[in-house]
C-alpha positions in Angstrom: -12.8 -25.9 37.8 -13.2 -29.6 37.8 -11.2 -32.5 39.1 -8.4 -31.6 41.5 -5.3 -33.8 41.8 -3.4 -33.7 45.1 0.1 -35.1 45.2 1.7 -35.6 48.6 5.2 -36.8 49.4 5.3 -38.9 52.5 9.0 -38.4 52.9 9.0 -34.6 53.3 5.3 -34.0 53.6 5.1 -31.6 50.6 1.6 -31.3 49.2 0.8 -29.8 45.8 -2.6 -29.4 44.1 -3.2 -29.5 40.3 -6.2 -29.2 38.1 -6.6 -32.5 36.2 -7.2 -30.6 32.9 -3.8 -28.9 33.4 -2.0 -32.2 33.9 -3.7 -33.7 30.9 -2.5 -30.8 28.8 1.1 -31.0 30.0 1.5 -34.8 30.4 -1.0 -36.2 28.0 -3.2 -39.2 28.6 -2.0 -41.2 31.7 -3.4 -42.9 34.7 -4.5 -40.7 37.6 -2.8 -42.8 40.3 0.7 -42.4 38.7 2.7 -39.5 40.2 3.2 -36.9 37.4 6.8 -36.0 38.6 9.2 -36.7 41.4 9.0 -34.6 44.5 10.6 -31.2 43.8 11.9 -31.0 47.4 13.4 -34.4 48.1 13.3 -36.0 44.6 11.4 -39.0 45.8 9.1 -40.9 43.4 7.1 -42.5 46.2 4.2 -40.1 46.2 0.5 -40.4 47.2 -1.8 -39.2 44.5 -5.5 -38.5 45.2 -8.2 -36.9 43.2 -11.5 -35.3 44.0 -14.0 -32.6 42.8 -13.7 -29.9 45.5 -16.6 -27.9 46.8 -16.4 -24.2 46.1 -15.9 -23.4 49.8 -12.7 -25.6 49.8 -11.1 -23.4 47.1 -10.9 -20.2 49.1 -7.6 -21.0 50.9 -6.2 -23.5 48.4 -3.1 -22.8 46.3 -3.2 -24.7 43.0 -0.1 -25.1 40.8 -0.9 -24.0 37.2 1.3 -24.2 34.0 2.4 -20.8 32.6 4.3 -21.7 29.5 6.3 -24.4 27.9 10.0 -23.8 27.5 12.0 -25.6 24.8 15.7 -25.8 25.3 18.5 -26.8 22.9 21.3 -29.0 24.2 24.7 -28.4 22.6 27.8 -30.5 22.5 31.3 -29.8 21.3 32.7 -31.8 18.4 36.2 -31.9 16.8 36.1 -30.2 13.3 
């Protein structure tokens, strides 16, 4: 528990909630008012970012996006021998 970051896209009205500690772990030290990623639905970077410490009663029906694991991918290219 702790600070909750809510990111809302005004274009498509998608709303996603994150724990601030999770975003800190994934993105490192950055300003709270900067959107962490573009909207996954419409790819807009114009997002509203708000933060708050929720009351326990608010968490009962809230879906919070949490990181599962980091995936590292290799990028390959073809070269003439």
